[in-house]
N, C-alpha and C positions, 0 to 999 in steps of 0.2 A: 584640437577639434578636427576630426576627419569628416569630410563631406563627400558623398557619392553624387556624381553627376551623370546625366543620361543625354546622349547626343540627339540631334534632330536630322531632318531630311537632308540628303546629300552626303551623309557619312557612310552609306552603303557602297560596297564594291562587289563585283562578280565573284562568286564562289566563297565569300567570307565565312559562311556557316559550315563549310566542309569539315574542318578539324573538330568542330564541336560534336559532330555526329558519332565520333569514335567513343564518346563517353556513355557509359551505361545509363539508360533511361532518357537520354536526350531525344532520340527519335520519337518515341511515343509522346513525350511532352510537346514536341513541335507539331506532332499530328493533332494533339488537342488544341494547341494555339491556332492551327490552320482552320479547324472546324469553327472556332469562335470568331476568327477574323474573316472567314470566308475567302481565304487566299491559300494556295499551296505554298507554304513557306519553305518547305524543304526544297522543292524545285526552284523557287525563287532565290534561295540562298546558296544553291550549289551549281546548278546547270544554266540558269538564266543569264543572258548577256546584259551589258550595261544599259542598253536602251530599254529592255524589259523592266528592269528593276528601277528605272527612272520614273516609270508610271506611278503616279501618286497613290493609286489604289493598291499597289503592291509595296511601294517603298515605305509607306508609313507603318503598316502592320509588320513588315519585315524588320525594321529598325527597332520597334518597341518589343517585338518578340525576342530579338537577340539581347536587348537590354534586360528584359525581365528574366530570361533564361540565365544569363551570366550572373545576374544579381542572386538568383536562387542558388546557383552553384557556389557562389562566394559565401552566402549566408550559412551554407553547410560546413564551411571551413573555419569560421570564426566564432568565438564565444562572446566577444565584445562587439556589438554592432557599431556602425558608423554613427556619428552624432546628428547628421542632417543630410538632406537630399534636395536636389533641384534638377530640372530637366530643361533642355533647350527646345522650344517649340513643341513638336510632337513628343519629344522626350519627357515632357511633363506628365504624360500618361504612365510612363514607366516609374517616374518619381512618385506619383500618387500610389501606385501599387507597392513600391518599396516602403512608403511611409504608412501603409495600412489603411489609406483612405478608401481604396477600392481593392478588390482582389484581382488576380491575374486574368480570370475569365472576363470580368467586367472591363478591364483595361483593353483586352484584345477585341472584344465586341465593339467597344466605343471607338477604338482607333480604326477598325474596319469601316465603320459608318463614317467617321471623319474623313478617311482617305477617299472613299467613294464620293462623298459630298463635295470635297475640295476639288477632286478631279472634274466633277460635273461643272462646278463653278468656273474652273480654269478653261474648260472647253468653250466657254461663251465668248472669249476674246483671245487674241494672240498676245500673250504676256509672258513675262519671265522675271528672273532675278539675276543681279550681278553684284559681286563683292567689290567694294571700293576700298583699296588699301592705301593708307597714308594720307597726307595732306591735313589741312586745317579743317576741323569739323564744321565750322560756320561756313567756310567757302564751299565745302562739299555739299552741305544742305542747300546752299543757295543755288548751286549748279543743278541739283536734283529738282528743286522747285521750278527752275526755268524750263526744265524738260517735262514737267508734270509727273515726275517720278516720286515715289514714296520711300523714305528711309525706313525699311521694314524691320531690319535687325540692327540694333546697336550692339556689336559684339565685343567691344572693348579692344584694347591692344591696337588701336588705330584702324579698326575695320568697321565699316558700315555696309549693309547690304541694301542696294537699291532695288525697287520692284516697280513694275508697271508695264506699259505697252512695249512690245518687242522693238518697234521702230525707235522709240525713245531710248531704250537701252543700247541700241546700235549707235545712236548719236552720241551717247555718253562714252562708249568705247572709242569712237572716232575722235572726240574732243573731250577728254577727261578733265576734271578739275585740276588746277595746278598742284604738282607734287604728288599725284596719285597714279595708281595703275588700276585697271578695271579687269576683273576676271568673271566671265559668264559662269553661272552655276548650273549644275545638272538637275534642275527642277523644272516642273511642267507648268508653272503658273506664277502669278504675282501674289504669293501668300502673304498674310498679315497686312492686307490692304482692303480697300472697299470692294475690290473684285471678288472677294470671298464672302460677301454678305449673304448670299443664298445658303452657303454651307453652315453659317452660324445658326440659322433657324432649324436646320435639320439636326444638328448636334444638340441643340437646346432641347428639342423634343425627345431625343433619345435619353439624354441625361435626366430628364424629369422623372423617369421611372427608376432611377438609381437611388438607393439609400446609403449614403456614405458614412464612414466613421471619421472622427477627428484624427489628425495626424499623430502617429506614435513616435515620429522623429521630427526634428525641426525641418520645416518645409518652406522654401522660398519660391516666390512667384515671378514669372517673366514680366508681369505688368510693370512693376517698379522696383523689383528686388527686395520687397518687404517680406517678412515672415507671415505665414498664414496659419492660424490656429484652429480654424473651423473646416470640417470636411465639406460642408455645404458651400462655403465661400470658395474653397479650392476648386470645386466642380464648376461653379459659376465663372470663375476666372479663366479656366481653360476653354470655356465656350467663347467668351469675349475675345480671347487671344487669337482665335482663328483669323479675325479681321483687324487685329491691333498689332502694333509693333512689338517685337521681342526685345526687352531691355536686359540682355545678358550682361552688359557692362555694369548695370546696377546690381545684378545678382553677385557679380564678382566683388564689387565694392562692399556689399553686405557680408560676403564671406570674410573679407579682410577685417571688417569691423567686428565680426564675431570671433576673431582670433583663429582662423583656419590654420591648421598645422600640416594638413595633408589632403590631397584630392585624388579620388579614384574615379576615372571615367569608364563606364561599362560599355560593353560591345554595342555597336562597332566603334571602339574607342579611337581617339587620336585628335579629333578636331578641337574639343574643348580643352584638353590638356595643352594643345598648342597655343590657344588663346591665353590660358592661365600662365604660361611661361613668360608672357610679355606683361600681363596685367597683375599677376601675383608672384612677382619675382622671388625666388628663393624658397617657395613652398614646394615640398616634395610631392611628386605626383606619379600615378601609374595609369597608363592607358591600357585597358583590357581589350586586346585585339585577337587573342587566341587563348585557349584553355591554359597554356603555360603561364600567362600573365596573372592568373588568379592567385598563384603562389606569391608573386610580388605584392599583389593587393593585400593578401592576408598578412604578409610580413610588415607592411606599412601600418596596418591596424595594430599588430602585436607590438611594434616598436613604440607607437604612440601610447598604448596602454601601459607599457613598462615605464615610460617616461613619466606618465601621470602618477603612477604608484610611487615612483621615486621622489616626486615632488611632495 
């Protein structure tokens, strides 16, 4: 079983779209994406600096556009599709497009709305997020509770992302839980917490006008790692997820239970493959960081298909 995964906010880096523009048809496709998301994605992905693409209004459409674009190019190369998909946080919109729940236009329009709404919510208070690496989970959660921080992402592999007031995050860095190290993240707010409640209502109103299809591939949700069989349910879940924790650890546990034999992380790849190397040890993986990586991704699918036929 090959599973395609799509990264979330923080995976973007300055200039990462540059090599993709050398491929025929990519520039006009990104121009389309830009119109739908209401963001100049070509500028953001080539010339913009790290601070600019940290802006939630830009970061979220930029990441989803890269994921959808690399998925579309990959799909042109393979005759046998992957078996399932999942996305981390905003990456769930790319996963919905890959699974056929919504089309690319709808994904980019919705993620543009989501990014603007979450940026507006983040502007109401001085908040942020920090990754907490290592330590005992119960002790980490106890320390976060003492600081009134929320465990917003359970990423597996010994990583929890804390979210909340900037002052509390500074206190966590100054006095981390025993056996942990704290890494501030390049995001502009306390996502997946109660601070994002205003954005939930905005996104729910936008999604009310969307008519989804049921997933054409196996689709896992960040809510609890379970599979989602209904397009309507999938859309409802991504609305609630804006202000709810991301359970990527549960998603990876579900991948293991389903018998995952390979993982492909689409652009801007790297983060989720890194987590999988710790939580899904021995499972072959490909991080699509550049167009050249699409060849490795297609080879992984071809190898899995040949092994399946041999069995």
